[in-house]
KEBAFI-304345 format. One line per field, with one value per atom (N, C-alpha, C): x, y, z; residue number from 1. Coordinates in Angstrom, 2 decimals. Atoms other than C-alpha are relative to their C-alpha. Example, Ala and Ser with C-alpha at 12.3 -4.5 7.8 and 13.67 -1.06 7.14 Angstrom:
BEGIN
X	[0.89; 12.30; 0.90; -0.82; 13.67; -0.77]
Y	[-1.19; -4.50; 1.20; -1.19; -1.06; 1.09]
Z	[0.00; 7.80; 0.00; -0.06; 7.14; 0.73]
n	[1; 1; 1; 2; 2; 2]
//
This chain:
BEGIN
X	[0.34; 44.25; -1.25; 1.15; 41.93; -0.68; 0.76; 39.22; -0.67; 0.74; 37.03; -1.31; 1.32; 33.31; -0.51; 0.66; 31.61; -1.45; 1.36; 28.43; -0.78; 0.76; 25.95; -1.40; 1.34; 22.83; -0.69; 0.68; 20.60; -1.27; 1.17; 17.95; -0.39; 0.37; 16.56; -1.25; 1.21; 13.94; -1.08; 1.07; 10.55; -0.84; 0.86; 8.77; -1.46; 1.41; 5.24; -0.92; 0.84; 3.90; -0.12; -0.01; 4.89; 0.99; -0.90; 6.32; 0.80; -0.87; 9.30; 0.31; -0.13; 9.54; 1.41; -1.38; 13.35; 0.35; -0.28; 13.31; -1.17; 1.15; 9.95; 0.43; -0.44; 10.33; -0.65; 0.44; 10.08; 0.66; -0.57; 10.52; 0.84; -0.68; 11.66; 1.23; -1.16; 14.37; -0.34; 0.27; 14.43; 0.22; -0.10; 13.94; 1.41; -1.35; 17.35; 0.99; -0.94; 19.03; 0.07; -0.01; 18.01; 1.03; -0.94; 20.04; 1.43; -1.35; 22.99; 0.59; -0.47; 23.23; 0.45; -0.37; 23.26; 1.29; -1.21; 25.88; 1.25; -1.14; 28.17; 0.33; -0.19; 27.67; 0.78; -0.63; 28.85; 1.28; -1.12; 31.55; 1.34; -1.39; 35.13; 0.87; -0.89; 38.14; 0.25; -0.26; 38.62; -1.27; 1.27; 34.94; -0.29; 0.44; 33.39; -1.52; 1.44; 29.80; -0.27; 0.28; 28.52; -1.52; 1.41; 25.13; -0.16; 0.26; 23.83; -1.41; 1.31; 21.03; 0.04; 0.17; 19.74; -0.83; 0.83; 17.81; 0.90; -0.86; 19.50; -0.18; 0.26; 17.83; 0.63; -0.64; 19.00; 1.51; -1.44; 22.55; 0.40; -0.27; 22.39; -0.03; 0.09; 21.30; 1.21; -1.13; 24.03; 1.30; -1.23; 26.72; 0.17; -0.07; 25.90; 0.62; -0.58; 27.30; 1.49; -1.45; 31.08; 0.54; -0.54; 31.54; -0.60; 0.71; 29.46; 0.58; -0.50; 30.72; -1.14; 0.94; 28.68; 0.85; -0.99; 31.07; -0.59; 0.62; 28.55; -1.50; 1.45; 24.98; -0.36; 0.30; 23.45; -0.60; 0.54; 22.81; -1.50; 1.45; 19.14; -0.37; 0.33; 19.28; 0.06; -0.04; 20.00; -0.97; 0.91; 17.21; -1.46; 1.38; 14.10; -0.55; 0.63; 11.63; 0.62; -0.54; 13.32; 1.41; -1.38; 16.78; -0.01; -0.06; 17.68; 1.16; -1.07; 19.90; 1.36; -1.26; 22.52; 0.73; -0.61; 23.14; 0.48; -0.37; 23.22; 1.26; -1.17; 25.73; 1.23; -1.15; 27.97; 0.47; -0.39; 27.93; 0.91; -0.82; 29.31; 1.34; -1.23; 31.86; 0.95; -0.82; 33.10; 0.57; -0.50; 33.39; 1.25; -1.14; 35.70; 1.18; -1.10; 37.69; 0.71; -0.61; 38.25; 0.94; -0.87; 39.85; 1.09; -1.02; 42.02; -0.35; 0.44; 39.95; -0.90; 0.81; 38.61; -0.54; 0.64; 36.28; -0.30; 0.33; 35.78; -1.49; 1.43; 32.20; -0.71; 0.86; 29.34; -1.13; 1.17; 26.72; -1.02; 1.08; 23.49; -0.99; 0.95; 21.32; -1.12; 1.11; 17.90; -0.61; 0.54; 16.55; -1.38; 1.39; 13.01; -0.13; 0.02; 13.97; 0.81; -0.77; 14.95; 0.32; -0.15; 14.83; 1.02; -1.07; 18.12; 0.70; -0.79; 20.10; 1.44; -1.39; 23.85; 0.15; -0.07; 23.28; -0.43; 0.42; 21.53; 1.18; -1.14; 24.59; 1.08; -1.04; 26.98; -0.34; 0.41; 24.97; 0.06; -0.11; 24.75; 1.45; -1.43; 28.51; 0.58; -0.52; 29.19; -0.41; 0.45; 27.25; 0.69; -0.64; 29.39; 1.36; -1.35; 32.41; 0.23; -0.32; 34.19; -0.57; 0.54; 32.56; -1.45; 1.41; 29.03; -0.14; 0.29; 27.45; -0.54; 0.66; 25.40; -0.59; 0.78; 24.07; -1.06; 1.09; 20.67; -0.93; 0.94; 18.28; -1.39; 1.33; 14.90; -0.91; 0.94; 11.78; -0.82; 0.82; 9.59; -1.32; 1.21; 6.72; -1.24; 1.28; 3.17; -0.76; 0.61; 2.10; 0.96; -0.84; 3.35; -0.48; 0.43; 3.35; -0.43; 0.44; 2.82; -1.40; 1.25; -0.35; -1.02; 1.03; -2.01; 0.43; -0.32; -0.30; -0.36; 0.54; -1.99; 0.36; -0.17; -1.46; -1.23; 1.16; -4.12; 0.42; -0.28; -4.13; -0.58; 0.55; -4.91; -1.51; 1.45; -8.39; -0.70; 0.60; -8.91; -0.20; 0.13; -8.62; 1.26; -1.12; -6.43; 0.60; -0.71; -3.79; 1.13; -1.10; -1.18; 1.28; -1.24; 2.12; 0.96; -0.82; 3.90; -0.89; 0.82; 2.33; 0.27; -0.14; 1.67; -1.28; 1.16; -0.60; -0.21; 0.10; -0.22; -1.43; 1.33; -3.44; 0.05; -0.20; -2.12; 1.34; -1.21; 0.54; 1.25; -1.15; 2.78; 0.64; -0.55; 3.23; 0.88; -0.73; 4.80; 1.41; -1.33; 8.48; -0.08; -0.05; 9.30; 0.47; -0.48; 9.69; 0.30; -0.52; 11.37; -0.16; 0.02; 11.09; 1.09; -0.95; 13.77; -0.75; 0.69; 12.89; 0.52; -0.48; 14.86; 1.01; -0.85; 17.10; 1.48; -1.45; 20.61; 0.34; -0.51; 22.38; 1.52; -1.45; 26.04; 0.45; -0.18; 27.30; 1.48; -1.34; 30.47; 0.20; -0.20; 31.82; 0.42; -0.41; 33.46; -1.22; 1.23; 30.09; -0.83; 0.79; 28.41; 0.53; -0.60; 30.86; -0.18; 0.18; 30.39; -1.44; 1.41; 26.59; -0.77; 0.84; 23.76; -0.65; 0.61; 21.60; -0.71; 0.76; 19.56; 0.89; -0.91; 22.67; 0.58; -0.53; 23.45; -0.59; 0.45; 23.28; 0.38; -0.46; 24.96; -0.42; 0.57; 22.69; -0.30; 0.19; 22.68; -0.92; 0.97; 19.89; 0.43; 0.00; 19.81; -1.42; 1.41; 16.33; -0.14; 0.33; 15.06; -1.46; 1.40; 11.85; -0.87; 0.94; 8.72; 0.12; -0.01; 9.06; 1.20; -1.14; 12.42; 0.06; 0.04; 11.32; -1.01; 0.92; 9.19; 0.70; -0.51; 9.78; -1.01; 0.95; 8.17; -0.14; 0.29; 6.54; -1.27; 1.29; 3.09; -0.26; 0.36; 1.41; -0.39; 0.32; 0.11; 1.28; -1.29; 3.70; 0.57; -0.52; 4.64; -0.66; 0.74; 1.93; 0.45; -0.50; 3.13; 1.38; -1.34; 6.70; -0.08; 0.17; 5.54; -0.42; 0.45; 3.79; 1.17; -1.12; 6.87; 1.08; -0.97; 9.12; -0.45; 0.54; 6.84; 0.18; -0.17; 6.90; 1.47; -1.42; 10.70; 0.46; -0.37; 11.04; -0.54; 0.56; 8.74; 0.82; -0.82; 10.89; 1.32; -1.30; 14.05; -0.08; 0.15; 12.59; -0.05]
Y	[0.43; 28.70; -0.89; 0.91; 25.76; 0.17; -0.17; 26.45; -1.30; 1.16; 24.06; -0.12; 0.03; 24.23; 1.42; -1.28; 27.23; -0.17; 0.09; 27.61; 1.19; -1.06; 29.60; 0.09; -0.26; 31.16; 0.93; -0.83; 32.38; 0.61; -0.67; 34.95; 1.20; -1.10; 37.00; 0.72; -0.75; 39.71; -0.38; 0.12; 39.55; -1.26; 1.19; 36.46; 0.39; -0.26; 36.33; -0.75; 0.80; 33.58; 0.61; -0.61; 35.37; 1.17; -1.15; 38.86; 0.31; -0.37; 39.79; -1.11; 1.11; 36.32; -0.16; 0.22; 36.27; 0.84; -0.87; 39.12; 0.05; 0.09; 38.35; -0.72; 0.55; 37.55; -1.35; 1.33; 33.88; -0.28; 0.21; 33.27; 1.18; -1.21; 36.86; 0.40; -0.38; 36.92; -0.17; 0.15; 37.36; -1.43; 1.38; 34.12; -0.33; 0.25; 34.46; -0.25; 0.15; 34.63; -1.44; 1.41; 31.05; -0.79; 0.71; 29.79; 0.49; -0.54; 32.12; -0.50; 0.55; 30.94; -1.44; 1.39; 27.34; -0.07; 0.00; 28.13; 0.28; -0.30; 29.65; -1.18; 1.14; 26.61; -1.14; 1.14; 24.14; 0.39; -0.49; 26.29; -0.44; 0.29; 24.96; 1.20; -1.14; 27.25; 0.32; -0.21; 26.77; 0.27; -0.23; 27.19; 1.49; -1.37; 30.38; 0.02; -0.19; 31.48; 1.22; -1.08; 33.59; 0.19; -0.33; 35.31; 0.59; -0.48; 35.79; 0.58; -0.66; 38.35; 1.33; -1.34; 41.41; 0.88; -0.68; 42.43; 0.74; -0.80; 45.30; -0.31; 0.31; 44.38; -1.33; 1.30; 40.77; 0.18; -0.22; 41.94; 0.74; -0.74; 44.34; -0.92; 0.98; 41.53; -0.92; 0.93; 39.23; 0.63; -0.68; 41.83; 0.04; 0.02; 41.56; -1.29; 1.29; 38.01; 0.01; -0.10; 37.93; -1.05; 1.07; 34.62; -0.06; 0.01; 35.57; 1.05; -0.94; 37.19; 0.50; -0.62; 39.61; 0.65; -0.50; 39.95; 0.77; -0.65; 41.20; 0.11; -0.03; 42.19; -0.76; 0.85; 39.59; 0.82; -0.72; 40.92; -0.27; 0.13; 41.52; -1.10; 1.05; 39.14; -1.39; 1.27; 36.36; 0.00; -0.15; 37.47; -0.06; 0.11; 36.93; -1.39; 1.31; 34.06; -1.04; 0.92; 32.58; -0.48; 0.38; 32.42; -1.24; 1.24; 28.98; -0.04; 0.15; 27.77; -0.22; 0.28; 26.58; 1.29; -1.26; 30.08; 0.79; -0.72; 31.55; -0.60; 0.66; 28.97; 0.27; -0.23; 29.36; 1.45; -1.40; 33.13; 0.16; -0.09; 32.73; -0.72; 0.74; 30.09; 0.81; -0.79; 32.27; 1.24; -1.17; 35.26; -0.37; 0.38; 33.43; -0.51; 0.44; 31.79; 1.20; -1.23; 35.29; 0.62; -0.46; 36.00; -1.02; 1.01; 32.90; -1.07; 1.00; 30.72; -1.01; 1.06; 27.37; -0.90; 0.89; 24.96; -1.33; 1.32; 21.24; -0.28; 0.22; 21.33; 1.25; -1.12; 23.72; -0.54; 0.33; 23.56; 1.10; -0.97; 25.28; -0.15; -0.03; 26.26; 0.97; -0.86; 27.58; 0.64; -0.76; 30.28; -0.49; 0.39; 28.94; -1.34; 1.25; 25.72; 0.22; -0.47; 27.02; -1.05; 0.98; 23.80; -1.07; 0.97; 21.92; -0.23; 0.31; 20.19; -0.32; 0.30; 19.70; -1.45; 1.41; 15.94; -0.16; 0.06; 16.56; 0.29; -0.35; 18.26; -1.07; 1.03; 15.67; -1.26; 1.18; 12.84; 0.26; -0.38; 14.68; -0.07; -0.02; 15.21; -1.40; 1.37; 11.58; -0.81; 0.70; 10.47; 0.50; -0.62; 12.63; -0.61; 0.36; 11.55; 0.67; -0.62; 12.86; -0.79; 0.84; 10.01; 0.36; -0.32; 11.45; 1.41; -1.34; 14.45; 0.89; -0.80; 15.56; -0.89; 0.59; 14.59; 1.03; -0.94; 16.14; -0.48; 0.34; 16.27; -0.21; 0.36; 14.67; -0.36; 0.58; 13.58; -1.04; 1.03; 10.55; 0.63; -0.60; 11.57; -0.74; 0.62; 10.98; -0.45; 0.40; 10.78; -0.93; 1.05; 7.74; -0.40; 0.34; 7.02; -1.45; 1.39; 3.32; -0.17; 0.14; 4.11; 1.09; -1.05; 7.54; 1.21; -1.02; 9.57; -0.56; 0.49; 9.30; 0.94; -0.77; 10.43; -0.23; 0.12; 11.07; -0.55; 0.57; 8.95; 0.89; -0.75; 10.28; -0.16; 0.23; 8.81; 0.73; -0.78; 10.97; -0.78; 0.80; 8.19; 0.12; -0.05; 8.21; -1.39; 1.25; 5.50; 0.33; -0.20; 5.05; 0.36; -0.41; 6.72; -1.16; 1.21; 3.45; -1.20; 1.19; 0.04; -0.66; 0.63; -1.65; -0.74; 0.75; -4.26; 0.24; -0.27; -2.73; 0.40; -0.32; -2.56; 1.12; -1.08; -0.32; 0.66; -0.76; 2.36; -0.63; 0.60; 0.50; -1.12; 1.04; -2.19; 0.58; -0.65; 0.35; 0.39; -0.50; 1.29; 1.48; -1.41; 4.61; 0.82; -0.97; 7.58; 1.29; -1.13; 10.83; 1.31; -1.33; 14.56; 0.84; -0.94; 17.19; 0.89; -0.85; 19.10; 1.44; -1.37; 22.20; 0.45; -0.43; 22.22; 0.09; 0.04; 21.18; -0.76; 0.63; 20.37; 0.09; 0.03; 19.30; -0.48; 0.20; 19.52; -0.07; 0.13; 18.37; 1.07; -1.10; 21.44; -0.52; 0.58; 19.29; -0.49; 0.47; 17.68; 1.17; -1.17; 21.06; 0.68; -0.62; 22.37; -0.86; 0.91; 19.29; 0.02; -0.04; 19.63; 0.75; -0.59; 21.37; -1.14; 1.01; 19.58; -1.10; 0.97; 17.87; -1.10; 1.00; 16.02; -0.91; 0.82; 14.53; -1.40; 1.40; 10.73; -0.71; 0.61; 10.06; 0.89; -0.80; 11.66; -0.92; 0.78; 10.34; 0.79; -0.67; 11.10; -0.02; 0.06; 12.01; 0.34; -0.15; 11.59; 0.79; -0.80; 14.25; -0.20; 0.17; 14.03; 1.15; -1.01; 15.96; 1.32; -1.24; 18.46; 0.88; -0.81; 19.60; 0.14; -0.06; 19.50; 1.03; -1.06; 22.64; 0.91; -0.90; 24.64; 1.14; -1.11; 28.06; 0.72; -0.71; 29.45; 0.84; -0.69; 30.58; 0.31; -0.29; 31.95; -1.28; 1.28; 28.44; -0.68; 0.58; 27.16; 0.74; -0.82; 30.04; -0.38; 0.38; 29.09; -1.37; 1.32; 25.49; 0.12; -0.21; 26.67; 0.59; -0.57; 28.77; -1.07; 1.09; 25.72; -0.91; 0.90; 23.49; 0.69; -0.73; 26.20; 0.08; -0.04; 26.53; -1.35; 1.33; 22.77; -0.28; 0.20; 22.74; 0.76; -0.81; 25.53; -0.62; 0.65; 23.66; -1.21; 1.18; 20.54; 0.39; -0.42; 22.52; 0.83; -0.83; 24.50; -0.85]
Z	[-1.36; 45.62; -0.05; -0.08; 46.31; 1.35; -1.24; 48.87; 0.40; -0.45; 50.79; -0.77; 0.63; 50.06; -0.17; 0.21; 48.52; 0.42; -0.53; 50.57; -0.55; 0.64; 48.50; 0.60; -0.52; 50.02; -1.00; 0.97; 47.18; 0.60; -0.60; 48.13; -0.85; 0.89; 45.28; 0.52; -0.30; 45.66; -1.00; 0.99; 43.99; 0.06; -0.11; 45.34; -0.25; 0.28; 43.96; 0.96; -0.89; 46.24; 1.38; -1.33; 49.45; -0.04; 0.17; 48.82; 1.25; -1.11; 51.00; 0.97; -0.95; 52.49; 0.55; -0.46; 52.73; 1.22; -1.15; 55.26; 0.98; -0.92; 56.88; 1.27; -1.28; 60.58; 0.28; -0.42; 61.52; 1.33; -1.33; 65.22; 0.47; -0.46; 65.75; -0.78; 0.82; 63.07; -1.47; 1.44; 59.28; -0.46; 0.50; 57.39; -0.45; 0.50; 55.74; 1.13; -1.12; 59.15; 0.49; -0.43; 59.99; -0.80; 0.85; 57.03; 0.21; -0.22; 57.68; 1.31; -1.27; 61.29; -0.18; 0.27; 60.08; -0.80; 0.84; 57.44; 0.84; -0.86; 60.05; 0.92; -0.90; 62.27; -0.66; 0.69; 59.62; -0.73; 0.80; 58.01; 0.58; -0.35; 58.09; -0.36; 0.18; 57.99; -1.47; 1.42; 54.22; -0.81; 0.70; 53.37; -0.15; 0.22; 52.05; -0.07; 0.06; 52.70; -0.86; 0.95; 49.81; -0.12; 0.21; 49.78; -1.39; 1.35; 46.25; -0.04; -0.05; 46.17; -0.73; 0.57; 44.37; 0.94; -0.99; 47.50; 0.99; -0.86; 49.35; 1.47; -1.40; 52.65; 0.39; -0.25; 52.40; 0.15; -0.04; 51.69; 1.27; -1.24; 54.63; 1.20; -1.09; 56.96; -0.01; 0.13; 55.64; 0.49; -0.41; 56.34; 1.52; -1.46; 60.04; 0.54; -0.38; 60.08; -0.35; 0.21; 60.53; -0.97; 0.83; 58.71; -1.39; 1.28; 55.69; -0.94; 0.99; 52.50; -0.88; 0.93; 50.40; -1.09; 0.95; 47.45; -1.18; 1.15; 44.90; 0.21; 0.09; 44.21; -1.26; 1.14; 41.95; -1.15; 1.15; 38.42; -0.18; 0.15; 37.62; -0.99; 0.97; 34.64; 0.62; -0.72; 37.15; 1.18; -1.14; 39.50; -0.40; 0.46; 37.40; 0.27; -0.16; 37.59; -0.94; 1.00; 34.52; 0.33; -0.35; 36.10; 0.89; -0.75; 37.41; 0.98; -1.00; 40.24; -0.67; 0.69; 37.75; -0.35; 0.39; 36.42; 1.21; -1.24; 39.94; 0.61; -0.56; 41.14; -0.84; 0.87; 38.11; 0.07; -0.16; 38.55; 1.21; -1.21; 42.08; -0.19; 0.25; 41.03; -0.87; 0.92; 38.18; 0.69; -0.73; 40.51; 0.80; -0.83; 42.90; -0.82; 0.86; 40.13; -0.61; 0.48; 38.80; 1.03; -1.08; 42.19; 0.32; -0.20; 41.90; 1.01; -0.99; 44.25; -0.68; 0.58; 43.09; 1.10; -0.96; 44.88; -0.66; 0.54; 44.46; 0.09; -0.13; 45.66; 0.50; -0.38; 46.31; 0.85; -0.81; 49.05; -0.19; 0.20; 48.08; 1.15; -1.12; 51.07; -0.34; 0.35; 50.16; 1.24; -1.14; 52.47; 0.38; -0.24; 52.12; 0.73; -0.79; 53.96; 1.27; -1.16; 57.40; 1.06; -1.07; 59.43; -0.37; 0.21; 59.35; 1.33; -1.19; 62.06; -0.43; 0.29; 62.27; -0.49; 0.42; 61.94; -1.45; 1.39; 58.62; -0.92; 0.83; 57.18; 0.08; -0.16; 58.62; -0.80; 0.76; 57.09; -1.51; 1.40; 53.78; -0.45; 0.33; 53.78; -0.03; -0.05; 54.71; -1.23; 1.21; 51.62; -1.26; 1.16; 49.34; -0.29; 0.44; 47.33; -1.34; 1.29; 44.25; -1.17; 1.06; 42.28; -0.33; 0.23; 42.59; -0.56; 0.50; 40.90; 1.11; -1.02; 43.86; 1.09; -1.09; 47.28; 0.35; -0.20; 47.87; 1.11; -1.06; 50.80; -0.60; 0.52; 50.14; 1.17; -0.95; 51.93; -0.76; 0.63; 51.26; -0.46; 0.55; 48.99; 0.46; -0.37; 50.19; -1.25; 1.27; 46.56; -0.73; 0.55; 44.72; -1.40; 1.37; 40.96; -0.16; 0.04; 41.72; 0.60; -0.74; 43.69; -0.29; 0.11; 43.46; -0.84; 0.99; 40.73; -1.37; 1.27; 37.35; -1.14; 1.23; 33.78; -0.88; 0.88; 31.17; -1.35; 1.31; 28.03; -1.10; 1.12; 24.56; -0.10; 0.01; 25.05; 1.14; -1.09; 28.14; 1.28; -1.22; 30.75; 0.85; -0.92; 33.82; 0.19; -0.29; 34.25; 0.98; -0.92; 36.94; -0.77; 0.67; 36.08; -0.13; 0.06; 36.86; 0.28; -0.18; 36.50; 1.34; -1.31; 39.81; 0.34; -0.49; 41.36; 1.49; -1.43; 44.83; 0.38; -0.50; 46.82; 1.02; -0.97; 49.58; -0.29; 0.33; 49.37; 0.62; -0.69; 51.84; -0.83; 0.86; 49.17; -1.11; 1.08; 46.81; 0.47; -0.37; 46.73; 0.35; -0.34; 48.34; -1.19; 0.97; 46.04; 0.75; -0.77; 47.00; -0.78; 0.60; 46.37; 0.66; -0.57; 46.81; 1.00; -0.97; 49.96; 0.00; 0.15; 48.94; 1.03; -1.12; 52.01; -0.35; 0.22; 50.93; -1.28; 1.22; 47.67; 0.07; -0.01; 47.88; -1.38; 1.43; 44.31; -0.36; 0.53; 42.59; -1.09; 0.95; 40.75; -1.37; 1.28; 38.08; -0.79; 0.65; 37.31; -0.49; 0.35; 37.28; -1.25; 1.18; 34.71; -1.25; 1.14; 32.53; -0.52; 0.41; 32.49; 1.07; -1.05; 34.29; 0.79; -0.87; 36.85; -0.80; 0.79; 34.13; -0.57; 0.51; 33.00; 1.06; -1.09; 36.42; -0.05; -0.02; 36.52; 1.29; -1.26; 39.88; 1.16; -1.08; 42.46; 1.19; -1.23; 46.04; 0.93; -0.88; 48.51; 1.46; -1.47; 52.18; 0.43; -0.36; 53.69; 1.29; -1.18; 56.11; 0.37; -0.41; 58.16; -0.48; 0.49; 57.20; 0.73; -0.78; 60.03; -0.29; 0.41; 58.67; -1.52; 1.46; 55.04; -0.50; 0.40; 54.91; -1.01; 1.04; 51.72; -0.14; -0.10; 52.15; -1.33; 1.26; 49.03; 0.10; -0.15; 50.17; 1.48; -1.39; 53.30; 0.75; -0.64; 53.98; 0.48; -0.40; 54.01; 1.20; -1.10; 56.32; 1.31; -1.21; 58.82; 0.50; -0.38; 58.78; 0.63; -0.55; 59.39; 1.40; -1.34; 62.35; 1.00; -0.88; 63.80; 0.39; -0.30; 63.50; 0.83; -0.81; 64.91; 1.45; -1.35; 67.91; 0.68; -0.55; 68.43; 0.34; -0.24; 68.13; 1.24; -1.17; 70.68; 1.29; -1.19; 73.08; 0.40; -0.30; 72.78; 0.66; -0.51; 73.56; 1.28; -1.21; 76.47; 1.25]
n	[1; 1; 1; 2; 2; 2; 3; 3; 3; 4; 4; 4; 5; 5; 5; 6; 6; 6; 7; 7; 7; 8; 8; 8; 9; 9; 9; 10; 10; 10; 11; 11; 11; 12; 12; 12; 13; 13; 13; 14; 14; 14; 15; 15; 15; 16; 16; 16; 17; 17; 17; 18; 18; 18; 19; 19; 19; 20; 20; 20; 21; 21; 21; 22; 22; 22; 23; 23; 23; 24; 24; 24; 25; 25; 25; 26; 26; 26; 27; 27; 27; 28; 28; 28; 29; 29; 29; 30; 30; 30; 31; 31; 31; 32; 32; 32; 33; 33; 33; 34; 34; 34; 35; 35; 35; 36; 36; 36; 37; 37; 37; 38; 38; 38; 39; 39; 39; 40; 40; 40; 41; 41; 41; 42; 42; 42; 43; 43; 43; 44; 44; 44; 45; 45; 45; 46; 46; 46; 47; 47; 47; 48; 48; 48; 49; 49; 49; 50; 50; 50; 51; 51; 51; 52; 52; 52; 53; 53; 53; 54; 54; 54; 55; 55; 55; 56; 56; 56; 57; 57; 57; 58; 58; 58; 59; 59; 59; 60; 60; 60; 61; 61; 61; 62; 62; 62; 63; 63; 63; 64; 64; 64; 65; 65; 65; 66; 66; 66; 67; 67; 67; 68; 68; 68; 69; 69; 69; 70; 70; 70; 71; 71; 71; 72; 72; 72; 73; 73; 73; 74; 74; 74; 75; 75; 75; 76; 76; 76; 77; 77; 77; 78; 78; 78; 79; 79; 79; 80; 80; 80; 81; 81; 81; 82; 82; 82; 83; 83; 83; 84; 84; 84; 85; 85; 85; 86; 86; 86; 87; 87; 87; 88; 88; 88; 89; 89; 89; 90; 90; 90; 91; 91; 91; 92; 92; 92; 93; 93; 93; 94; 94; 94; 95; 95; 95; 96; 96; 96; 97; 97; 97; 98; 98; 98; 99; 99; 99; 100; 100; 100; 101; 101; 101; 102; 102; 102; 103; 103; 103; 104; 104; 104; 105; 105; 105; 106; 106; 106; 107; 107; 107; 108; 108; 108; 109; 109; 109; 110; 110; 110; 111; 111; 111; 112; 112; 112; 113; 113; 113; 114; 114; 114; 115; 115; 115; 116; 116; 116; 117; 117; 117; 118; 118; 118; 119; 119; 119; 120; 120; 120; 121; 121; 121; 122; 122; 122; 123; 123; 123; 124; 124; 124; 125; 125; 125; 126; 126; 126; 127; 127; 127; 128; 128; 128; 129; 129; 129; 130; 130; 130; 131; 131; 131; 132; 132; 132; 133; 133; 133; 134; 134; 134; 135; 135; 135; 136; 136; 136; 137; 137; 137; 138; 138; 138; 139; 139; 139; 140; 140; 140; 141; 141; 141; 142; 142; 142; 143; 143; 143; 144; 144; 144; 145; 145; 145; 146; 146; 146; 147; 147; 147; 148; 148; 148; 149; 149; 149; 150; 150; 150; 151; 151; 151; 152; 152; 152; 153; 153; 153; 154; 154; 154; 155; 155; 155; 156; 156; 156; 157; 157; 157; 158; 158; 158; 159; 159; 159; 160; 160; 160; 161; 161; 161; 162; 162; 162; 163; 163; 163; 164; 164; 164; 165; 165; 165; 166; 166; 166; 167; 167; 167; 168; 168; 168; 169; 169; 169; 170; 170; 170; 171; 171; 171; 172; 172; 172; 173; 173; 173; 174; 174; 174; 175; 175; 175; 176; 176; 176; 177; 177; 177; 178; 178; 178; 179; 179; 179; 180; 180; 180; 181; 181; 181; 182; 182; 182; 183; 183; 183; 184; 184; 184; 185; 185; 185; 186; 186; 186; 187; 187; 187; 188; 188; 188; 189; 189; 189; 190; 190; 190; 191; 191; 191; 192; 192; 192; 193; 193; 193; 194; 194; 194; 195; 195; 195; 196; 196; 196; 197; 197; 197; 198; 198; 198; 199; 199; 199; 200; 200; 200; 201; 201; 201; 202; 202; 202; 203; 203; 203; 204; 204; 204; 205; 205; 205; 206; 206; 206; 207; 207; 207; 208; 208; 208; 209; 209; 209; 210; 210; 210; 211; 211; 211; 212; 212; 212; 213; 213; 213; 214; 214; 214; 215; 215; 215; 216; 216; 216; 217; 217; 217; 218; 218; 218; 219; 219; 219; 220; 220; 220; 221; 221; 221; 222; 222; 222; 223; 223; 223; 224; 224; 224; 225; 225; 225; 226; 226; 226; 227; 227; 227; 228; 228; 228; 229; 229; 229; 230; 230; 230; 231; 231; 231; 232; 232; 232; 233; 233; 233; 234; 234; 234; 235; 235; 235]
//
């Protein structure tokens, strides 16, 4: 059986930067719930939403969502700081393939990036084709290797990471950073190589206010501020 998109929501326990952040209340609901609500909103009939976690509380919260599957508890060896997204995604893919269900693409939604709009997903999806390895959400970086990012030489001097005669940052080409929100991945590409082997990556640019990646209490406070601003706009 060929499914639609496998929507994976990874949420392991054991954050060191902000302990318990996945279930910490943001705007009156657990952080993970923001992503699960979004996943249900974008889910097509052939899609599957899979929560991958070793956190019993996260799994308990996920089970309250009718459109969300909690098919397994993530193995501890895939829940350490050393475990990468590639291994977590392949674990979920292999689980469903063991049940006779295959997917052409995977959508990874990180819990720590709670601010997404339906238009973001639609634009991400519109940029995807079977010819690319991945479409990923990004934001424009304020730091630029043509202007204010430096490397140290063997002599101990700083030089620009990329040669440039730009006097102001606006003269430099834009550079981008993954904002952690959405990764739409070609499963065939993923099986051929891990992320480091991808050569056909397409971007979708999101604004700063929807590009918060929560890792520390400072990030959490910024997220609370933007959520308050968003609620004021919608009231």
